C-alpha positions in Angstrom: 100.6 -30.7 -100.5 98.7 -31.9 -97.4 97.1 -35.3 -97.1 93.6 -33.8 -97.7 94.8 -31.8 -100.7 96.4 -34.9 -102.2 93.0 -36.6 -102.5 94.9 -39.9 -102.0 94.8 -40.1 -98.2 93.1 -43.1 -96.6 91.6 -43.1 -93.1 92.3 -46.3 -91.1 89.3 -47.5 -89.0 89.4 -50.2 -86.3 86.3 -52.2 -87.3 85.9 -53.5 -83.7 85.5 -50.0 -82.2 84.6 -47.9 -85.3 87.4 -45.5 -84.2 89.8 -43.7 -86.5 93.2 -45.1 -85.6 95.4 -43.6 -88.4 95.9 -42.7 -92.0 98.2 -43.4 -95.0 98.3 -42.2 -98.5 99.5 -42.8 -102.1 101.9 -40.1 -103.5 104.6 -39.6 -106.1 102.5 -41.3 -108.7 104.6 -41.9 -111.8 102.1 -43.3 -114.4 104.6 -43.6 -117.2 107.0 -45.7 -115.0 104.1 -47.6 -113.4 105.3 -46.6 -110.0 104.0 -44.8 -106.9 104.8 -44.5 -103.2 102.9 -45.3 -100.1 103.6 -43.4 -97.0 102.8 -40.6 -94.6 101.4 -43.5 -92.5 100.4 -42.8 -88.9 98.8 -45.1 -86.4 97.7 -44.3 -82.9 100.2 -45.7 -80.3 97.6 -48.2 -79.1 97.7 -49.9 -82.5 101.5 -50.1 -82.8 103.1 -53.6 -83.0 100.0 -55.5 -84.0 98.6 -56.5 -87.3 97.1 -53.1 -88.3 100.1 -51.7 -90.2 100.7 -55.0 -92.0 97.0 -55.3 -93.0 96.9 -51.7 -94.1 100.0 -51.9 -96.3 98.9 -55.3 -97.7 95.5 -53.8 -98.8 97.3 -50.7 -100.2 99.8 -52.8 -102.2 97.0 -54.9 -103.6 95.2 -51.8 -104.8 98.4 -50.2 -106.2 99.3 -53.4 -108.1 96.1 -53.2 -110.1 98.2 -51.0 -112.4 101.6 -50.3 -110.8 104.6 -52.5 -111.3 106.6 -51.1 -108.4 105.7 -49.4 -105.1 108.1 -47.3 -103.1 108.3 -46.5 -99.4 110.4 -43.6 -98.1 111.4 -43.9 -94.4 113.6 -41.7 -92.3 117.0 -43.5 -91.8 116.6 -43.4 -88.0 113.0 -44.6 -88.0 113.8 -48.2 -87.0 110.2 -49.1 -86.1 109.0 -48.3 -89.7 112.1 -49.9 -91.3 111.4 -53.1 -89.4 107.7 -53.0 -90.5 108.8 -52.8 -94.1 111.1 -55.7 -93.7 108.1 -57.7 -92.4 106.2 -57.1 -95.6 109.1 -58.1 -97.8 110.2 -54.6 -99.0 113.8 -54.3 -100.2 116.2 -51.5 -99.4 117.2 -49.8 -102.6 119.3 -46.8 -101.4 119.6 -44.0 -98.9 119.4 -40.3 -100.0 118.3 -37.0 -98.5 114.7 -35.8 -98.9 113.3 -32.4 -98.0 110.3 -32.7 -95.7 108.6 -29.6 -94.4 111.8 -27.6 -95.1 114.2 -29.9 -93.4 116.6 -32.3 -95.1 116.5 -35.8 -93.7 118.3 -38.9 -94.9 115.7 -41.4 -96.1 115.8 -45.1 -96.9 114.1 -46.0 -100.2 112.4 -49.3 -100.1 110.5 -51.0 -102.9 108.1 -53.9 -103.6 107.7 -55.2 -107.1 104.4 -56.6 -108.3 
């Protein structure tokens, strides 16, 4: 599904400029396992490398942990910028496996954060 169809997509707004600077969403919600994933995160290039991604992930984790026990992040193996960002929030690498995204199979790193 697309972000809009998922009804779990969040828009990221820079409060200083009131501009939309990105989005992220919750997906793969596993209510019986008390798990979900956060991803499909995009920020405008002007907001890379600052505190925006960390603040967004922290807020999303806080919300997810109102009921979830574990949150997953799926990042392309070669996406070093996103992998480094996950290290900064304390996510742990679980394993690497292929995922099909838009018809293409890409090796992904599976990171997690426990409550």
